[in-house]
C-alpha positions as CSV (number, residue, x, y, z in Angstrom):
1,M,-45.6,-19.1,54.8
2,A,-46.0,-16.0,52.8
3,M,-45.5,-16.5,49.1
4,K,-42.8,-14.1,47.7
5,I,-43.7,-11.6,45.4
6,P,-40.7,-10.9,42.6
7,K,-39.7,-7.3,42.2
8,I,-41.0,-5.6,39.3
9,G,-39.3,-4.7,36.2
10,L,-38.1,-5.6,33.0
11,P,-34.6,-7.7,34.2
12,Q,-36.8,-9.4,36.4
13,M,-39.2,-10.2,33.9
14,L,-36.5,-11.8,31.7
15,K,-34.1,-14.6,31.8
16,D,-30.6,-14.2,33.3
17,G,-28.0,-13.0,30.4
18,Y,-30.2,-10.3,28.7
19,K,-29.1,-7.5,28.5
20,H,-31.1,-3.9,28.2
21,M,-30.9,-0.7,27.1
22,Q,-33.1,2.1,26.5
23,G,-33.4,6.0,26.4
24,L,-31.2,8.5,24.5
25,E,-28.2,8.4,26.2
26,E,-27.7,4.4,26.4
27,A,-29.4,3.1,23.0
28,V,-29.9,6.2,20.8
29,Y,-26.8,8.0,21.0
30,R,-24.8,4.9,21.4
31,N,-26.5,3.5,18.1
32,I,-25.1,6.7,16.4
33,G,-21.6,6.6,17.8
34,A,-21.6,3.0,15.9
35,T,-22.5,4.3,12.7
36,K,-19.9,7.0,13.1
37,E,-17.5,4.6,13.5
38,L,-18.4,2.6,10.8
39,S,-18.7,5.4,7.8
40,Q,-15.5,6.4,9.5
41,I,-13.8,3.3,8.1
42,T,-15.1,3.5,4.8
43,R,-15.2,7.2,4.0
44,T,-11.6,7.6,3.4
45,S,-11.9,4.9,0.4
46,L,-14.5,7.2,-1.4
47,G,-13.6,9.2,-4.9
48,P,-10.2,8.4,-7.2
49,N,-8.0,9.1,-4.7
50,G,-9.9,6.5,-1.8
51,R,-7.2,4.6,0.2
52,N,-7.1,0.9,-0.1
53,K,-7.8,-0.9,3.1
54,M,-6.0,-4.2,4.0
55,V,-8.7,-6.6,5.7
56,I,-7.6,-10.0,6.6
57,N,-10.8,-12.1,7.1
58,H,-11.6,-15.3,9.8
59,L,-10.2,-17.7,6.7
60,E,-7.1,-15.6,6.6
61,K,-7.6,-14.4,3.3
62,L,-6.3,-11.1,2.4
63,F,-8.1,-8.4,1.0
64,V,-6.2,-5.0,-0.5
65,T,-9.3,-2.9,-1.7
66,S,-11.0,0.4,-1.7
67,D,-14.2,-0.9,-2.5
68,A,-16.8,-0.7,-0.1
69,A,-19.0,-3.6,-0.5
70,T,-15.8,-6.0,0.1
71,I,-14.9,-3.9,3.2
72,I,-17.9,-4.4,5.0
73,R,-18.8,-7.8,3.6
74,E,-15.3,-9.2,5.1
75,L,-15.3,-7.1,8.5
76,E,-18.6,-9.1,9.9
77,V,-19.9,-6.4,11.5
78,I,-22.0,-7.4,14.8
79,H,-23.7,-4.4,16.5
80,P,-27.2,-4.2,15.6
81,A,-27.2,-0.3,14.5
82,A,-24.2,-0.2,12.4
83,K,-25.3,-3.9,11.0
84,L,-28.5,-1.8,9.5
85,L,-26.2,0.3,7.6
86,V,-24.3,-2.8,6.3
87,M,-27.7,-4.0,5.0
88,A,-28.4,-0.8,3.7
89,S,-25.0,-1.1,1.9
90,Q,-25.5,-4.4,0.4
91,Q,-29.0,-4.3,-1.1
92,Q,-27.2,-0.6,-3.1
93,E,-24.9,-3.5,-4.1
94,A,-27.5,-5.6,-5.4
95,E,-29.8,-3.2,-7.2
96,M,-27.3,-1.0,-8.8
97,G,-23.9,-2.4,-8.5
98,D,-22.4,1.0,-7.4
99,A,-22.4,3.9,-4.6
100,T,-22.5,1.3,-1.9
101,N,-19.7,3.7,-0.3
102,F,-22.1,6.9,-0.6
103,V,-25.0,4.9,1.6
104,I,-22.4,4.4,4.5
105,V,-21.1,7.9,4.4
106,F,-24.3,9.8,3.8
107,A,-26.1,7.7,6.6
108,G,-23.5,8.1,9.0
109,E,-23.2,12.2,8.2
110,L,-26.9,11.8,8.5
111,L,-27.3,10.5,11.8
112,Q,-24.2,12.5,13.0
113,Q,-26.6,15.4,12.1
114,A,-29.7,14.2,14.0
115,E,-27.6,14.1,16.8
116,H,-26.8,17.9,17.1
117,L,-31.1,17.6,16.9
118,L,-31.3,15.6,20.0
119,R,-28.7,17.6,22.0
120,M,-30.7,20.7,21.4
121,G,-33.9,18.9,22.6
122,L,-36.2,17.5,19.5
123,H,-38.0,14.3,19.8
124,P,-36.9,11.8,17.5
125,S,-40.3,11.2,16.2
126,E,-40.2,15.1,15.0
127,I,-36.4,14.5,13.5
128,I,-38.3,11.3,11.7
129,D,-41.0,13.2,10.2
130,G,-38.6,16.0,9.2
131,L,-36.1,14.0,7.2
132,D,-39.1,12.5,5.1
133,F,-40.2,15.4,4.3
134,A,-36.6,16.6,3.1
135,V,-35.9,13.1,1.0
136,K,-39.5,13.5,-0.7
137,K,-38.1,17.4,-1.4
138,C,-34.7,16.2,-2.6
139,F,-36.2,14.0,-4.9
140,E,-38.1,16.4,-6.8
141,I,-34.6,18.5,-7.3
142,L,-33.0,15.2,-8.0
143,Q,-35.1,15.1,-11.4
144,T,-34.3,18.7,-12.4
145,L,-30.7,18.3,-12.3
146,S,-30.0,15.9,-15.0
147,V,-27.4,17.1,-17.6
148,E,-26.7,14.5,-19.7
149,N,-28.8,11.6,-21.2
150,V,-27.1,7.9,-22.6
151,E,-28.8,7.4,-25.9
152,P,-28.3,5.4,-27.8
153,A,-27.6,2.8,-25.3
154,N,-25.8,0.8,-28.0
155,K,-23.6,3.6,-28.8
156,K,-19.9,3.2,-27.3
157,S,-19.3,7.5,-26.9
158,E,-22.6,7.6,-25.2
159,L,-21.6,4.6,-22.7
160,E,-18.2,5.9,-22.0
161,K,-19.8,9.3,-20.4
162,A,-21.0,6.7,-17.5
163,V,-18.5,4.2,-17.4
164,L,-15.3,6.1,-17.5
165,P,-16.0,7.9,-14.1
166,V,-17.3,5.0,-12.2
167,L,-13.9,3.2,-13.1
168,A,-12.2,6.4,-12.2
169,S,-13.1,6.1,-8.8
170,K,-12.2,2.6,-8.5
171,Q,-8.6,2.2,-10.7
172,H,-7.7,5.5,-11.0
173,G,-5.2,6.5,-14.1
174,Y,-6.7,3.1,-15.8
175,E,-10.4,4.1,-16.4
176,E,-9.7,4.2,-20.6
177,L,-8.6,1.1,-20.8
178,L,-10.9,-0.7,-18.7
179,A,-13.8,1.4,-20.5
180,N,-12.6,-0.1,-23.4
181,V,-12.7,-3.7,-22.2
182,V,-16.2,-3.2,-20.3
183,I,-17.8,-1.7,-23.2
184,Q,-16.7,-3.9,-26.2
185,A,-17.4,-7.0,-23.8
186,A,-21.0,-4.8,-23.1
187,L,-21.7,-4.3,-26.7
188,E,-21.0,-7.8,-28.2
189,V,-23.9,-9.2,-26.1
190,M,-25.9,-6.0,-26.3
191,P,-29.5,-7.4,-27.4
192,K,-31.9,-5.3,-29.8
193,N,-33.9,-3.9,-26.9
194,P,-30.7,-2.5,-24.5
195,S,-33.2,-2.4,-21.3
196,Q,-32.9,-6.4,-21.5
197,F,-29.2,-6.3,-21.1
198,S,-28.0,-9.0,-18.6
199,V,-25.0,-8.7,-16.3
200,D,-24.9,-12.9,-16.6
201,S,-23.8,-12.3,-20.1
202,I,-20.6,-10.8,-19.0
203,R,-18.1,-13.3,-17.7
204,V,-14.8,-12.6,-16.2
205,V,-11.6,-14.8,-15.9
206,K,-8.8,-14.0,-14.2
207,I,-5.3,-15.4,-14.8
208,L,-2.1,-14.4,-13.5
209,G,1.0,-12.9,-15.2
210,G,1.3,-10.1,-17.5
211,S,0.3,-6.6,-16.9
212,I,-3.3,-5.2,-16.7
213,H,-2.6,-3.6,-20.6
214,D,-2.9,-7.3,-21.4
215,T,-6.8,-7.5,-20.6
216,T,-8.8,-8.5,-23.2
217,V,-12.3,-9.6,-24.1
218,V,-13.1,-12.6,-25.6
219,K,-16.3,-13.4,-27.6
220,G,-17.5,-16.8,-26.0
221,M,-16.1,-18.7,-23.0
222,V,-12.5,-19.1,-21.7
223,F,-11.8,-21.6,-19.2
224,G,-9.1,-21.6,-17.1
225,R,-7.8,-25.1,-17.3
226,E,-6.4,-27.6,-20.5
227,A,-8.2,-30.2,-22.2
228,E,-8.8,-33.5,-20.7
229,G,-7.3,-35.7,-23.4
230,V,-5.1,-35.3,-26.5
231,V,-7.2,-33.7,-28.9
232,T,-7.1,-30.0,-28.2
233,N,-8.8,-28.0,-30.5
234,A,-11.9,-28.4,-32.9
235,T,-13.7,-26.1,-35.5
236,K,-17.2,-26.2,-36.8
237,A,-17.4,-28.5,-33.8
238,K,-21.4,-30.1,-32.5
239,V,-21.1,-30.1,-28.9
240,A,-22.5,-32.3,-26.4
241,V,-22.5,-31.5,-22.8
242,Y,-23.5,-33.7,-19.6
243,T,-23.9,-33.2,-16.4
244,C,-23.3,-36.8,-15.3
245,P,-19.5,-38.0,-15.1
246,I,-18.4,-39.7,-18.6
247,D,-17.5,-42.7,-17.0
248,V,-18.9,-47.0,-16.6
249,S,-22.3,-46.0,-15.5
250,L,-22.7,-47.3,-11.8
251,T,-26.6,-48.5,-10.3
252,E,-27.5,-46.6,-7.2
253,T,-27.9,-49.5,-5.1
254,K,-25.4,-51.9,-4.1
255,G,-25.6,-55.6,-5.8
256,T,-23.0,-58.2,-5.5
257,V,-22.0,-60.0,-8.8
258,L,-21.2,-64.5,-8.3
259,I,-18.1,-64.6,-10.6
260,K,-17.3,-68.1,-10.7
261,N,-14.4,-68.8,-12.8
262,A,-11.7,-66.8,-14.4
263,Q,-13.0,-66.5,-17.5
264,E,-16.7,-65.2,-16.0
265,M,-14.0,-62.5,-14.6
266,L,-12.7,-61.4,-18.2
267,N,-16.2,-61.3,-19.9
268,F,-17.5,-59.5,-16.9
269,S,-15.1,-56.5,-17.7
270,K,-14.7,-57.0,-21.3
271,D,-18.8,-56.4,-21.3
272,E,-18.5,-53.2,-19.1
273,E,-15.9,-52.2,-21.7
274,K,-17.9,-53.0,-24.5
275,R,-20.9,-50.6,-22.9
276,L,-18.7,-47.6,-22.6
277,E,-17.2,-48.1,-26.0
278,D,-21.1,-48.5,-27.6
279,S,-22.1,-45.4,-25.8
280,I,-18.8,-43.5,-27.1
281,K,-19.1,-44.7,-30.3
282,Q,-22.9,-43.7,-30.5
283,I,-21.8,-39.9,-29.4
284,A,-19.0,-40.1,-32.7
285,D,-21.7,-41.3,-34.7
286,A,-23.8,-38.4,-34.0
287,G,-21.3,-35.9,-35.6
288,V,-20.4,-34.9,-31.3
289,K,-16.5,-33.1,-31.8
290,V,-16.4,-31.6,-28.4
291,A,-18.0,-33.8,-25.3
292,V,-18.3,-30.9,-21.9
293,S,-18.6,-32.8,-18.6
294,G,-19.6,-31.1,-15.7
295,S,-18.4,-33.9,-13.2
296,G,-15.7,-36.6,-13.4
297,V,-14.0,-38.5,-16.7
298,G,-12.8,-42.1,-16.4
299,E,-9.3,-42.7,-17.7
300,L,-11.1,-46.0,-19.7
301,A,-13.7,-43.0,-21.2
302,L,-10.7,-40.9,-21.9
303,H,-9.0,-43.8,-23.7
304,F,-12.5,-44.0,-26.1
305,M,-12.6,-40.3,-25.9
306,N,-9.3,-40.2,-27.7
307,R,-9.9,-43.1,-30.2
308,Y,-12.8,-41.5,-31.5
309,N,-11.1,-38.2,-31.8
310,I,-13.1,-36.5,-29.7
311,M,-12.3,-33.6,-27.5
312,V,-13.1,-33.7,-23.9
313,V,-13.7,-30.8,-21.5
314,K,-14.3,-30.6,-18.0
315,V,-16.2,-27.5,-16.6
316,L,-17.0,-28.3,-12.4
317,S,-19.2,-25.3,-11.9
318,K,-22.9,-25.6,-12.5
319,F,-22.6,-21.9,-13.3
320,D,-20.5,-22.0,-15.8
321,L,-22.0,-24.9,-17.6
322,R,-25.7,-23.5,-17.4
323,R,-23.6,-20.1,-19.2
324,L,-21.7,-22.2,-21.9
325,C,-25.4,-24.4,-22.9
326,R,-26.6,-20.6,-23.3
327,V,-23.7,-19.7,-25.7
328,I,-23.8,-22.6,-27.6
329,N,-27.3,-23.6,-27.8
330,A,-26.8,-26.7,-26.2
331,T,-29.1,-28.6,-23.8
332,P,-27.4,-30.6,-20.7
333,L,-27.7,-33.9,-20.7
334,T,-28.4,-36.2,-17.6
335,R,-27.1,-39.8,-19.0
336,L,-24.3,-40.8,-21.2
337,G,-25.2,-41.4,-24.8
338,A,-25.7,-39.8,-28.2
339,P,-27.5,-37.0,-28.1
340,M,-30.7,-35.8,-30.1
341,P,-29.7,-33.4,-33.0
342,E,-31.7,-30.1,-31.1
343,E,-29.8,-30.8,-27.7
344,M,-26.3,-30.6,-29.5
345,G,-25.0,-27.3,-29.2
346,F,-22.5,-25.7,-32.0
347,C,-19.2,-23.9,-31.8
348,D,-17.4,-22.5,-34.6
349,I,-13.9,-22.8,-32.5
350,V,-12.9,-24.6,-29.6
351,E,-9.5,-24.8,-28.9
352,S,-6.9,-24.8,-26.3
353,V,-4.6,-21.3,-26.3
354,E,-2.0,-20.5,-23.8
355,I,-2.4,-16.9,-21.9
356,G,0.7,-16.2,-19.7
357,S,1.8,-19.5,-18.3
358,D,-1.4,-21.1,-18.3
359,R,-3.3,-22.9,-20.7
360,C,-7.0,-22.3,-21.0
361,I,-10.1,-23.5,-23.3
362,V,-11.5,-21.2,-25.5
363,F,-15.5,-21.3,-26.9
364,R,-15.5,-18.7,-29.5
365,Q,-18.1,-17.9,-31.4
366,E,-17.0,-16.3,-35.4
367,Q,-20.2,-16.2,-37.1
368,E,-23.3,-14.9,-35.1
369,N,-23.5,-12.6,-32.0
370,T,-22.4,-14.5,-29.3
371,K,-25.0,-14.2,-25.6
372,T,-21.7,-14.4,-23.9
373,A,-18.4,-12.3,-23.9
374,T,-15.7,-13.1,-21.6
375,I,-13.1,-10.5,-19.9
376,V,-9.6,-12.0,-19.3
377,I,-7.9,-10.0,-16.8
378,R,-4.0,-10.1,-16.0
379,G,-2.0,-8.8,-13.3
380,G,1.0,-9.4,-11.5
381,T,-0.6,-10.1,-8.0
382,S,-3.9,-11.9,-6.9
383,N,-5.1,-8.9,-4.8
384,T,-4.0,-6.8,-8.2
385,I,-6.6,-8.7,-10.2
386,D,-9.4,-9.7,-7.4
387,D,-9.5,-5.0,-7.3
388,L,-9.4,-5.2,-11.3
389,E,-12.6,-7.4,-11.1
390,R,-14.2,-5.5,-8.9
391,A,-13.7,-2.7,-10.7
392,I,-15.0,-3.9,-13.8
393,D,-18.0,-5.5,-12.1
394,D,-18.9,-2.0,-11.2
395,G,-18.6,-1.1,-14.7
396,V,-21.3,-3.6,-16.3
397,N,-23.2,-2.9,-13.1
398,C,-23.1,1.1,-14.2
399,I,-24.3,-0.5,-18.3
400,K,-27.3,-2.1,-16.4
401,A,-28.5,0.9,-14.8
402,V,-28.0,3.4,-17.5
403,V,-29.6,1.0,-20.1
404,K,-32.9,1.2,-18.4
405,D,-32.7,5.3,-16.9
406,G,-30.0,6.9,-19.4
407,R,-30.0,10.2,-17.2
408,L,-27.0,11.5,-15.6
409,L,-26.3,14.2,-13.1
410,P,-22.8,16.4,-12.6
411,G,-20.3,14.4,-10.1
412,A,-17.4,15.1,-8.3
413,G,-20.1,16.6,-5.6
414,A,-21.5,18.8,-7.7
415,T,-24.9,17.2,-7.2
416,E,-24.5,16.9,-3.7
417,I,-23.6,20.6,-3.4
418,E,-26.6,22.0,-5.3
419,L,-28.9,19.7,-3.1
420,A,-27.7,21.0,-0.1
421,R,-27.8,24.6,-1.5
422,Q,-31.6,24.0,-2.3
423,L,-32.6,22.3,0.3
424,A,-31.2,24.6,3.1
425,A,-33.1,27.3,1.0
426,F,-36.1,25.4,1.2
427,G,-35.4,24.7,5.2
428,E,-35.7,28.9,5.2
429,R,-39.0,28.8,3.9
430,T,-40.6,25.9,6.0
431,P,-42.9,26.9,9.0
432,G,-42.3,24.8,12.0
433,I,-40.1,22.3,13.6
434,N,-39.6,20.4,10.4
435,Q,-37.2,22.8,9.3
436,Y,-34.6,21.7,11.2
437,A,-34.0,18.5,10.1
438,I,-34.6,19.6,6.6
439,K,-31.3,21.9,6.9
440,K,-29.5,19.2,8.7
441,F,-30.7,16.6,5.8
442,A,-29.1,19.5,3.5
443,E,-26.1,19.9,5.6
444,A,-25.2,16.3,5.4
445,F,-24.8,15.9,1.7
446,E,-21.6,18.2,1.9
447,V,-19.5,15.0,3.2
448,I,-19.4,14.0,-0.3
449,P,-17.5,16.7,-2.0
450,R,-15.6,17.7,1.8
451,T,-14.4,14.1,1.8
452,L,-13.9,13.9,-1.8
453,A,-11.3,17.2,-1.0
454,D,-10.2,15.9,2.2
455,N,-9.1,12.3,0.2
456,A,-7.3,14.6,-2.8
457,G,-5.1,16.3,0.0
458,L,-7.1,19.8,-0.7
459,D,-8.5,22.3,2.1
460,S,-11.7,20.7,2.3
461,T,-13.3,24.2,3.8
462,E,-11.9,26.6,1.2
463,V,-13.3,23.9,-1.8
464,I,-17.0,24.2,0.3
465,S,-16.9,27.9,-0.2
466,K,-15.7,27.8,-3.8
467,L,-18.2,25.2,-4.6
468,Y,-21.0,27.2,-2.9
469,A,-19.9,30.6,-4.5
470,A,-19.9,28.9,-7.9
471,H,-23.3,27.5,-7.6
472,Q,-24.9,30.7,-5.9
473,A,-23.9,32.2,-9.4
474,G,-25.8,29.8,-11.5
475,Q,-22.5,27.4,-12.2
476,T,-24.6,24.4,-11.1
477,N,-22.5,21.9,-12.9
478,V,-19.1,23.0,-11.3
479,G,-17.7,20.0,-8.9
480,V,-14.5,19.3,-6.8
481,N,-10.9,19.0,-8.9
482,I,-9.0,16.0,-7.3
483,E,-5.6,17.0,-9.7
484,S,-5.4,20.9,-8.6
485,D,-2.7,22.4,-7.0
486,D,-4.9,25.5,-5.3
487,N,-8.0,24.1,-3.9
488,G,-9.8,24.3,-7.2
489,V,-13.0,23.2,-8.6
490,Y,-14.2,23.4,-12.1
491,D,-16.8,22.4,-14.5
492,T,-17.7,18.5,-14.5
493,K,-19.8,18.8,-17.5
494,E,-16.7,19.6,-19.9
495,H,-14.7,17.5,-18.1
496,R,-17.3,14.4,-18.7
497,I,-17.5,13.4,-14.6
498,F,-21.0,12.1,-14.0
499,D,-23.3,10.0,-11.8
500,S,-26.1,8.1,-12.7
501,L,-29.6,9.6,-11.3
502,P,-31.2,5.7,-10.4
503,V,-27.9,5.2,-8.7
504,K,-28.2,8.4,-6.6
505,Q,-31.6,8.2,-6.2
506,M,-31.3,4.4,-4.9
507,A,-28.4,5.5,-2.7
508,I,-30.3,8.3,-0.9
509,K,-33.2,6.7,-0.4
510,L,-31.3,3.5,1.1
511,A,-29.6,5.7,3.4
512,T,-32.0,7.8,5.2
513,H,-34.3,4.8,5.1
514,A,-31.4,3.5,7.3
515,A,-30.6,6.3,9.5
516,V,-34.5,6.9,10.0
517,T,-34.5,3.4,11.1
518,V,-31.7,4.0,13.8
519,L,-33.0,7.3,15.4
520,S,-36.6,5.0,15.9
521,V,-35.2,2.9,18.2
522,D,-35.3,3.6,21.8
523,H,-34.8,0.5,23.6
524,I,-32.2,-2.5,22.8
525,I,-32.9,-5.8,24.4
526,M,-30.2,-8.7,23.8
527,S,-30.3,-12.0,24.9
528,K,-27.5,-14.2,26.3
529,P,-25.5,-16.0,23.0
530,A,-26.6,-19.0,22.4
531,G,-24.2,-22.1,23.6
532,G,-22.2,-22.6,26.7
533,P,-19.0,-20.9,27.8
534,K,-16.2,-21.5,25.2
535,V,-13.7,-24.1,25.6
536,K,-10.0,-22.8,26.7
537,E,-7.7,-23.6,23.8
538,N,-4.8,-25.8,25.1
539,K,-2.2,-25.1,22.4
540,N,0.3,-27.8,24.0
541,W,-2.5,-30.4,23.6
542,D,0.3,-32.8,21.8
543,D,3.0,-32.6,24.3
544,D,4.2,-36.6,25.9
545,E,4.7,-34.5,29.5
């Protein structure tokens, strides 16, 4: 009997259930189509007039936002090529905290332009070489376009240059109010060397009620819960911070206690009470006025704490507990007992205040410059507050970027049009096939001013032609006037609309890298998802019939 030789081909080499797609039609064009769809979703959210998206995630939590980072995080994209854009955008969020939408929109447009070149007959390798060449030239041009500098970085008027445009693109109309809050909080915690500014030093607490105008900055920390005992405030207080529960100590192993009569039973519980009281008396004798627990507080312990006039605060977040230790200069203790003098923290005022209808605990330092500031956000609905928090987060991250490199570019699409104009001229002078990719790279930059114009309800074609005319005449700071009635443009430097140079450079770098990665794929091989077939859901499982 002759041995059966299997047919030759990729499907026969792999297990059943594998999918494979190859070539331009099946792999490259499909990937470009998926990235185009993703960029279309976030594109309408770009700029001050960006539309909100209503996203309901798998936990049925509702998000109403125009923040691209939040939208794509909650969408749970599974297409592998679109996921590359999502990862590039998330990297931008982690590195710079702003321009996440720019990454997706620009990468999507770049791939769309690359599709035209592929259909013209260029090979993906030739396009990738041209794009690498173009992005190097783009960074050279970018260094020459800086029009302003944030110097010194600890001055309010200087920081406003960078922060106002960032907040205007998220909360148009409230940018000045929010910029004041963000800059005030940043200046409270700004170190002597501004380049060492840390975003972790600024905390955000959201409290429902009131309006956006009630948003304030508190020196120190605010916790959105009441004090546990009857003591609700303390001044010039020594603070002990415990990561363990403030309660009767329990052994880790199980033990058996043999009690022979009622007297022994009474003595056992009394001894336990006496030990706990001794521990709390030692804490009070050490001069501690405030005890902070990172875990539970027992009722008996609370009774003794009230007796010795010690204020008890419960902070369940380990992250918040670490921050609090930094503010009051305390060492967290893992056992209940009197702290050493160097382990205790100090706080000028610990008080319970009412913000809206909620009672909160405030740890406030009056004398020295505290290492933490808290922004208390107020608003009518939880969605509004969440969106304000995202805007403030972007504003704080913008400060982090400009204290390291304070160079600013003209905003409102002015930088993009100037890059497109200079790169197109460079492409005309470049010999060989690279010129086609360079010209398409330049053309892709038009998507930003065009989108800003479209989202503002202007005629984008007329706006683009006016921008090119102004830039050709040497007015390199001219950008899109979104408040114009006649498709107008204006000088962005006069109107103080700037973009941060390091943020823009990182966004272009990540977007181009994502686009090149998608173009370099010519074969997709997908295995069968793990797990068996899905069980059919029986909605009437509880019926008696």
